[in-house]
Each structure stands twice: as structure tokens, then as C-alpha cells.
C-alpha positions in Angstrom: -12.3 -28.7 7.3 -11.5 -25.3 5.6 -8.1 -25.4 7.4 -7.1 -28.1 5.0 -7.4 -25.9 1.9 -4.2 -25.9 -0.1 -2.4 -23.4 -2.3 -2.7 -25.9 -5.1 -6.5 -25.9 -4.8 -6.5 -22.1 -4.9 -4.3 -22.1 -8.0 -6.5 -24.6 -9.8 -9.6 -22.8 -8.8 -8.3 -19.3 -10.0 -7.1 -20.9 -13.2 -10.6 -22.3 -13.9 -12.1 -18.9 -13.1 -9.7 -17.1 -15.4 -10.1 -19.4 -18.4 -13.7 -20.5 -17.9 -12.8 -24.1 -18.9 -11.4 -26.9 -16.8 -9.4 -28.2 -19.8 -7.7 -24.9 -20.3 -7.0 -24.5 -16.6 -5.3 -27.9 -16.6 -3.2 -26.9 -19.6 -2.2 -23.6 -17.8 -1.3 -25.5 -14.6 0.4 -28.4 -16.5 -1.7 -31.1 -14.8 -4.5 -33.4 -15.9 -8.1 -32.1 -16.2 -9.1 -34.6 -13.5 -6.7 -33.0 -11.1 -8.3 -29.6 -11.6 -11.8 -31.1 -11.3 -11.1 -33.0 -8.2 -9.4 -30.1 -6.5 -12.4 -27.8 -7.2 -14.9 -30.4 -6.0 -12.9 -30.9 -2.8 -12.7 -27.1 -2.4 -16.5 -26.8 -2.8 -17.0 -29.6 -0.3 -14.7 -28.0 2.2 -16.3 -24.6 1.9 -19.8 -25.9 1.7 -20.7 -23.7 -1.3 -20.9 -24.1 -5.1 -18.2 -22.1 -6.7 -19.0 -22.7 -10.4 -22.1 -23.2 -12.6 -21.2 -26.0 -15.1 -22.2 -25.7 -18.7 -21.5 -27.7 -21.9 -19.1 -24.9 -23.0 -17.3 -24.5 -19.7 -17.8 -23.1 -16.2 -18.8 -19.7 -14.8 -18.5 -18.4 -11.3 -21.5 -18.3 -9.0 -22.0 -15.2 -6.9 -20.4 -17.0 -4.0 -17.6 -18.1 -6.3 -16.9 -14.5 -7.4 -16.6 -13.4 -3.8 -14.3 -16.4 -3.0 -12.3 -15.7 -6.2 -11.5 -12.2 -5.0 -10.2 -13.5 -1.7 -8.3 -16.4 -3.3 -6.5 -14.0 -5.6 -5.6 -11.8 -2.7 -4.0 -14.8 -0.9 -2.1 -16.0 -4.0 -0.9 -12.4 -4.8 0.2 -11.9 -1.2 2.1 -15.2 -1.3 3.7 -14.3 -4.7 4.7 -10.8 -3.3 6.3 -12.5 -0.3 8.3 -14.9 -2.4 9.5 -12.2 -4.8 10.1 -9.5 -2.2 13.9 -10.3 -1.6 14.5 -9.4 -5.3 13.0 -5.9 -4.9 14.4 -2.8 -3.1 11.5 -2.4 -0.8 11.4 0.7 1.4 14.6 2.0 -0.1 13.1 3.9 -3.1 11.5 7.3 -2.9 10.2 9.6 -5.5 7.3 9.6 -8.0 6.5 7.9 -11.3 4.1 9.5 -13.9 2.0 6.8 -15.5 -0.7 7.1 -18.2 -3.4 4.5 -18.6 -6.3 4.0 -20.9 -9.9 3.4 -19.8 -10.1 -0.4 -20.0 -6.9 -1.2 -18.1 -7.5 1.6 -15.6 -10.9 0.2 -14.8 -10.4 -3.6 -15.0 -6.7 -4.4 -14.7 -4.6 -1.8 -12.9 -6.2 -1.0 -9.5 -5.3 -4.3 -7.8 -1.7 -4.1 -9.1 -1.4 -0.5 -8.1 -2.4 -1.4 -4.6 0.2 -4.2 -4.5 2.9 -1.8 -5.8 2.0 0.8 -3.1 2.3 -1.9 -0.4 5.8 -2.8 -1.7 7.0 0.7 -2.3 5.1 3.0 0.1 7.4 6.0 -0.5 6.8 6.1 -4.3 4.1 8.4 -5.3 2.0 7.2 -8.3 1.0 10.2 -10.6 -1.7 8.5 -12.7 -3.4 10.2 -15.7 -6.2 8.8 -17.8 -5.6 9.0 -21.6 -6.5 7.2 -24.8 -3.8 5.0 -26.4 -2.8 7.5 -29.1 -2.4 10.3 -26.5 -0.4 7.9 -24.3 2.0 7.2 -27.2 2.4 10.9 -27.9 3.0 11.7 -24.2 5.7 9.1 -23.8 7.4 10.2 -27.0 7.5 13.8 -25.8 8.6 12.8 -22.3 5.4 14.0 -20.5 4.9 10.6 -19.0 7.4 7.9 -18.2 5.2 4.8 -18.7 2.0 3.9 -20.3 -0.4 1.0 -19.6 -2.8 0.4 -22.4 -4.3 -2.0 -24.9 -1.5 -2.9 -27.3 -3.6 -4.7 -29.8 -4.2 -1.5 -31.8 -0.8 0.1 -31.2 0.8 1.4 -34.4 3.5 -1.0 -35.4 5.4 1.9 -37.0 6.0 3.7 -33.7 9.4 3.3 -32.0 8.3 2.9 -28.4 9.3 -0.2 -26.4 6.4 -2.4 -25.3 5.8 -5.4 -23.2 2.6 -7.5 -23.2 1.4 -8.1 -19.6 -1.8 -10.1 -20.3 -3.5 -11.7 -23.3 -7.2 -11.7 -22.5 -9.3 -14.2 -24.4 -12.3 -12.8 -26.3 -15.6 -14.7 -26.0 -19.2 -14.3 -27.1 -21.6 -12.8 -24.5 -25.2 -13.8 -24.5 -28.2 -13.6 -22.1 -29.2 -16.5 -20.0 -31.3 -19.1 -22.0 -29.9 -18.0 -25.4 -30.1 -20.7 -28.1 -26.3 -20.5 -28.7 -25.7 -21.9 -25.2 -26.8 -25.3 -26.6 -23.7 -25.2 -28.9 -20.3 -26.1 -27.6 -18.6 -23.3 -29.5 -20.5 -21.2 -32.1 -18.8 -19.5 -35.0 -18.6 -15.9 -36.2 -21.0 -16.9 -39.0 -23.5 -17.9 -36.3 -23.0 -14.6 -34.5 -23.4 -12.6 -37.8 -27.1 -13.6 -37.9 -27.8 -12.0 -34.6 -28.2 -8.3 -33.5 -24.7 -7.2 -32.3 -23.9 -4.6 -29.7 -20.7 -2.8 -30.4 -18.6 -1.3 -27.6 -16.8 1.8 -29.0 -14.6 2.8 -26.1 -10.8 2.1 -26.3 -10.9 1.8 -30.1 -13.4 -1.0 -29.7 -14.8 -0.6 -33.2 -11.4 -0.7 -34.9 -10.4 -3.9 -33.1 -13.8 -5.6 -33.5 -14.3 -4.9 -37.2 -10.6 -5.9 -37.8 -11.1 -9.6 -36.9 -14.5 -9.8 -38.4 -13.1 -8.6 -41.8 -10.2 -11.1 -41.5 -12.9 -13.8 -41.6 -14.8 -12.2 -44.5 -17.8 -11.4 -42.3 -19.4 -8.4 -40.6 -21.6 -8.1 -37.5 -25.2 -7.0 -37.7 -24.7 -3.9 -35.5 -28.0 -3.0 -33.7 -26.6 -0.8 -31.0 -23.4 1.2 -30.4 -22.3 2.4 -27.0 -19.3 3.7 -25.1 -20.7 2.5 -21.8 -19.7 -0.9 -20.5 -22.7 -1.1 -18.1 -25.1 -0.1 -20.8 -23.7 -2.9 -23.0 -24.1 -5.4 -20.1 -27.7 -4.3 -19.7 -28.5 -4.6 -23.3 -27.0 -8.1 -23.6 -28.6 -9.3 -20.4 -32.0 -8.1 -21.5 -31.7 -9.8 -24.9 -31.2 -6.8 -27.2 -28.2 -8.4 -28.8 -24.9 -10.2 -28.3 -21.3 -9.1 -28.3 -17.7 -10.4 -28.3 -15.5 -9.0 -25.6 -12.5 -10.0 -23.5 -12.5 -12.0 -20.3 -10.8 -9.0 -18.6 -14.0 -7.0 -18.7 -16.5 -9.9 -18.3 -18.9 -9.9 -15.4 -21.7 -12.5 -15.2 -24.4 -10.0 -14.1 -25.8 -6.7 -15.3 -26.5 -3.9 -12.9 -30.0 -5.1 -12.7 -28.8 -8.6 -11.6 -29.6 -10.4 -14.9 -27.3 -13.2 -16.0 -24.8 -12.9 -18.8 -23.1 -16.0 -20.2 -19.7 -16.2 -22.0 -19.2 -18.8 -24.7 -15.9 -19.7 -26.5 -15.9 -19.3 -30.3 -14.6 -21.8 -32.9 -13.0 -19.1 -35.0 -9.6 -17.7 -34.3 -10.5 -14.4 -32.6 -7.4 -12.6 -31.4 -7.0 -11.9 -27.7 -7.0 -8.4 -26.3 -3.4 -7.6 -25.4 -2.7 -5.1 -22.5 0.7 -4.0 -21.6 3.4 -1.4 -21.0 4.9 1.3 -23.2 8.0 3.4 -22.6 10.6 5.4 -24.5 13.5 3.2 -25.4 16.1 6.0 -25.4 14.9 8.1 -22.5 16.7 7.7 -19.1 14.2 6.0 -16.8 14.3 7.1 -13.1 14.5 4.4 -10.5 10.9 4.7 -9.4 9.7 4.2 -12.9 12.1 1.3 -13.5 10.8 -0.3 -10.3 7.2 0.1 -11.4 8.0 -1.4 -14.8 9.8 -4.4 -13.3 7.1 -4.9 -10.7 4.3 -5.0 -13.4 6.2 -7.5 -15.5 6.8 -9.8 -12.5 3.3 -9.4 -11.0 1.7 -10.2 -14.4 3.9 -13.3 -14.7 5.0 -12.2 -18.1 
């Protein structure tokens, strides 16, 4: 019966969905892999649907699994908010906070968190502007914005802004369904270098991508460049090339409904770090301070 679904099952399921591997989910949840496997199998039996496709390299959500994952996250987030609520000054804060965010975090990370913040602080107005990371750093330094949410991986280490990493999103290889590399447990960058590569240029994608390729003494065979995430998904799904991107932006389907698989790599490819920026010496108003604290707690970081 679905009424017997437990919070533990939902946690193990969302951990597996986030990591794409049952072993990594078990590590994150500090339990055995069999505990995660059994919880997910029981959950699938209770719901009467298949939540994951199983592969040699891990697991990917089915369409039904994606829908259930969204609902499960909502349940776990609501529970987390309820448990943390006594530590926040809910309904007592009014005002506004000016936030700058870059494309990737604005599209794939922030909306759900912004909705949760608004539910907790309904009288705080969020003044949100879309900027590239260098513009965000300049705006914070000049006092034009109070907080930035952006990819920190390319942040200039020489700047004096305070920062806090909210999420480290693993990078994996994206290939179309039926690709030969799916037969390997974990291909290497050397394997990928022999294939046409699709380079995503938005949010300093070229700089971060070529950086870790050069660190391994290799370079991708770039066949296409694009600033459109959906164009990239379509090109990968239709077999025009492969790419390496973070789990934050991964979706298993192109707009045309063709499957995209994600495979872990053997080489040490750095994760994509997303997080907060603020001026260390500027006086931060209470609404901005509340937003910063909320983001840190909500991200579990």
C-alpha cells in the first residue's frame, strides 16, 4: 500500500536519482548499497511503476520516475522547511533583497529554492537580475547588488568577495541511446577525445571545459559549438556528438523525446560548483542576510 511509503525510502530514492549510482547514494546516506536497493525495489512495488532504468554504469530515471522525483523532492523539502522553521524569523521580516544570478543557476537551480524562500518569508520582495559571473562580481563590489548566485568554478581567486559553495554538481559524459560507450563501465577522456564533441559555450563553458581537458594533456574534437542547452541536447540525442556536463543540467530526453544517457568518467573531472557571493565588508540588510542563511541551510551546505 502506498500509505506505507516512508521518509527513508524517499531519501534513498532521491539520493539515487541525484547521483545516478546506487553505491554513491548509499555512501551519501551512510547505509549499505543493499539498503538503498531494497528501499527502491519496495517503493517501486508499492507504487506499481518502474522508477529507474538500470544500466551497467548506474541508473537513470524513467519518465514516471522523473515525475515522482519532483513530488518526492517537494515532500522532503517541505519536511526540511518545517523542521528548520523554528530557527528562522518567519513572517517578522519585511523589505527587499537584490540578487544577481547567472544563466545556469537561474534556470536549473534557483527557482525551487526561491519558491521555498517566498513561502517562508512572504513579505520579502526578491529583486532578481540576470547577469554573467564577471558582471555579478563587479555589481557586488560596487554595491549594486547584495548577493550573487553563480558558478564559482571560474571565479577569479584574486577577488576579495566572500563566497560559499552551495552545490558540487558531478560532471558526466552524455551520449545518445545505443552508443558504444554505454558498454563500458566508465570511459576515459582519452576515449571521448576520439569522438565528435559538442561544446556548450554559455556561462563560461568553454573556459571550464578546456581547463580540465588540458589538465589531462588532452583536447576534445569539437564538432559543434552552441550557447543553447536545448540545441545541445538535440545534437547529442540525434548522434551528432557527445558532451560532458553537470548533473544539475542533465535531462534524459531531448525536446523531440529522444533519449540521452549519462555515464561516469574514470578521469578526475572537477564538479561544477555553484554558490553565493557577497561583499565581506558591506553591511548586509536583514532580508539579504535571511536569504543567504536560508540558501546555505536549504542546500545542506
